[in-house]
N, C-alpha and C positions, 0 to 999 in steps of 0.2 A: 645704312641708307644715308643719303645726304640730307642736310637741313638747309632750306633756302635762306639766303640773306635777304633782309628787308631793304637793303640799300641799293641793290642792282637787280635787274631782271633775272629770274631763274630761267633755265632752259628746259623745254618740254618737247619730247619726241612723241609724235603720233604715229604708231606703227601698225600698218595694215597691208593687205595685198593690193590696195589701190582701187578696189571696187567702190563705186560712188556711194552706195547706201551704207557700207561698212565704214568707209573713211569719214563720211559726214557725221556719223554718231560720235566717233572719237574726237573729231575736230570741234564739234559742238560742245563737248564736255571741256575740252582744253580752252576754248574761247570763253566759256562761262567762268572758268577759273581765272583767266586773264582779266576778267571784269572785276575780280576781287583782289588781285595781286599782280605786280609786274611780271610778265611771262613772255619769253620768246618761244614761239611755236614753230617747230619744223616737222613737216609731214614726211615720213619715211615709208616709201612704197617698196615692199620686199618682194623678191622673186626667189622661190625655193627650188633647188635642183632635185631631180629624181635621184634616188627613189623616195627621198625624205618627204616630199610634198604629198605622197600617197599614204604615208605611215602615221599611226597614232603617235601622240606626243611622247609617250613612254619609250618609244624606240629610237628617238633622235639622240644619238650619242653626243654630238657636239653641235647644238643648234646654230650657233653663229657661223660655223663653217659650212652649213648646208645652204647658205645663200649664194646666189650667182654672183660673179665677180663685179658686175656693175651695180649691185644692190647690197654691197657689204655694209655692215654697221660697225664703224670703227670708233675707238675712243678719240677724244674725251666723250664719255657718256653723259647723258643729261641728268638734271636734278629730278625730273619727273618723267615717267614713261607711261603712256596710255596705249595699250594694245587692244585691238578689236579684230575678231575673225579667227577662224580655226588655225590658220598658218602662223598667226602671231603668238599663239599660246606657248609653244616650246621656247620661243625667244624670250617671252616675258618671264617664264620660269627660270631660264638661264640668267637673266639679268637680275632677278631677285636674289639669286644665290651669290652674286658677286659681293665681295667685301666693299663697304662704302659705296654700294651701287645706288641707283636711283630709287625713288619711291615708285613702286610698280602697281599700276591700276589696270585691271582687265575688264573691259566692257563686254556684256553678254555672259552667258553661262559658259565657262571654259571647258566644262566636262572633265575637270581635273580638281583635286582637292583645293579648296579655297585657301588653305594654309600656305600654298605655294606662291601666293601673291600678297601684296600689302593690303589691297582692297579689290573686291570684285563688285561690279555694278551691273547686276542682271535685271531683266524685266521681272516684275513681281509675279507675273503669271507662270514663270518657270518654277516657282516654288523652292528656290534655292535659299538655304538658311545657313548661318554661321556667324562667328564673332566678327570676322572681317568681310562680311557680305552686307551690302547696302542696296536692297532692291528698290527699284523705282517703277512707276507705272509706265509701261511702254519702253521707249529707248531715248537716249539723249538726242537732241536736235540742235540745229544752228539758227532756228527761227528767233528773231528779235521782235518783241511785241511792237506792232505798228500803231501809229496814232492817226492814221488817215481818217477823214470824216466818212460817215456812212453815206451811201448813195440812195437812201430811202427817198422816194418821191410820192407825194400824195398818198401816204399810207402803204405804198407798195414796197416790200423789202428788197434789198440787194442780196443776191445769192451767190456764194462761191461753191463750185462743184469740183471735187478732186477725184479723178478717175485713175485707178490702178490697172490691174490686169491679172491674168492667171498666175498662180504660184503652186507650191507643193500641195496646198489644200483646196484651192478653188479653181474653177474653170470659168471661161468666158467664151461661150459660143456665139455664133451670129444671132441665134434666137435670144440669148441673154442680152446681147448688145441692143437688139431691136427693142426689147422690153425696157431697158434702162433709158434709151434715147426717147422712147415714147413717153415715159414718165417726165423726163426733162422738158420735152416739147409741151406737155400739158401744164407744167408749172410756169413756163416762160411768160404767158400773158399776165400772170398775177404778180410778176416781179418788175421792179424798176429797172434792174439789170441782172444779168446772169453771166458770170465769168467761169469758163470751164478750162481746166488744165488736165493734161494726161501725164502718165509716167512712161518710161521706156518699155515697160511691160505691157502697155496697152496695145492690143492687136491692131494692125493696120486697118482692118475692115471696120473696127469700131471708131477709129480716128476719123475715117471717112464719113461715117454716120454722124458723128459729133460735128464735123465741119459743116454738114448740111444745116445744122441748127443756126448757123451764122446768118442765114437768110432772114431770120427774124432780127429786126433792128436792135433789140436790146440784149442780144446774146453775142458774147465774144468768146472765141475758142482759141486756145494756144496748144499746139501739138508738139510734144517733145520729139526731137529729132527732125522736125520739119520747119519749125518756126524759130530756130536757134538764132537767126539774124536779128530778131527782136528780143527784148528783155523778157524773161519769164515773169509774168505778173503775179506769181504765186504769193510772195510775201505781202505785196500791196493789197491783193484781193482779200487776204485773210484779215488785214487791218481795216479794210473799208466795208466789208460785208455786214449784213445783219444776221445771217444764218449760213450754215455750211452743210453740204452733203458730201460724204466720203464713202467710197466703196470699202467693204469690210476686209479686204485682203491686205491692206496696208496699215500696220501698227504705227509706223512713223507719221504718216499723214494724219491719222486720227489723233495722235498725241499732240501734234502741232496745232490741229484744229481746236483741241480742248484747251490749249494754252491761251486762247483768245477770250474765254469766258462767254462765248456766243453759242447758241444752240447748235449741236452737232447731230445731224441725222445720218444714220448709218445705212447705206444701200446694200442690201443682201446680194450675195452672188451664189451661184450653184456650187454645191460641194462635189469634189471628185469622189467617185466610189472607192470604198475600201481604204480611204485615207482619213486619218483623224484630223479634225480641226479644233481639237479640245483646247489647245493653247490660245488660239484666236478667240474662241468662245469665252475663255476665262478672262482674257484681256478686255473684251467688249463688256462683259458683265461687270468688271471692275470700273470701267468708265461710267456705266449706267448707275452703279451704286454711288459714285461721286456726283451724280446729277448732271454730268456733262453731256451725255449722249442718249439717244433713243433710236430704236429701229424705225426706219422710214416706212410710214404706212400710206403714203400717197399725198399727205397734206403736211404743210409746214406748221410746226409748233413754235411757241415762244416761251422760253424759261431762262432762268439765271442760275449761276453756280460760281463757286470760287475757281478762278482759272488755275490750270495745272502749271506749275513751274518746277517740274521734276529735274530738268537739267541744272537749273540754278541750285536746287536743293542738294543734288549730288555733288556739285562743285564745292559748296560750302562744307560738306562732310569730308571731302578729300583734303581740302585745305586745313581743316581742323586736325585731321589725323596725320597729315604730312608734317605739319609744323608742331605737332603735339610734343 
């Protein structure tokens, strides 16, 4: 593997299939490393040809040749390689096997022996262990700690609300949405301000219900996919709020919320039948043990804890092993 020079920036490739949530994790880790050492970051969005994209990694005979022509990964190869997502796994393994190749980091559980990478950075709740495994709470993110002043007015707190949507473990019906929006409407009068953002998984019917909350003067709602002409208030609202509400479907948003050191209230969602949410439960139990979050019971609480800086911690570990 290459050893980076301290005199010029090293090159880092962030290799994903381009999905926003996957790419954001790998970019967040790369950017945290760049805060510690000069680093030129290039995002490489791969496209894999059939039949390889449907096959498990063990069946990829020549991973680099499985890429489509306009997404080829050609030398010179980087000093540091950060892969994330299932399709990046065979490529990371192939890159690790190259003589004098890059230091290869795989984010998330690759579902392959960890010895095939230089370092694996999975979420702690996956239970992955090994000499070259460095678990973190949740997943890496790109959030930089904000220093915006609180919007507290006359003892009323400023509230940030982060809304996700249905996924493999949770559902979000109209009845669920009505229940959540009713809770938010009940909290609004006791808040100096309430800023709500949605994700691209938030159903359109819930976005419409949330939008109706804007009729209350102290509530601002930003809808992903609809309000793109204005800047997403997400980073600023986390910096300026006094407390955060986040739906339990999103590990990323909960970790980002917990990086602020502010009370994180977890909004429960209905479970899908016959589908396990055990990993989500393990993650949220870990946040609760750290004192970062509590299940929302209808009232806002106030507590303190040491903010989570898991992305920064993983970046320091990568740099230590890479330069070791």
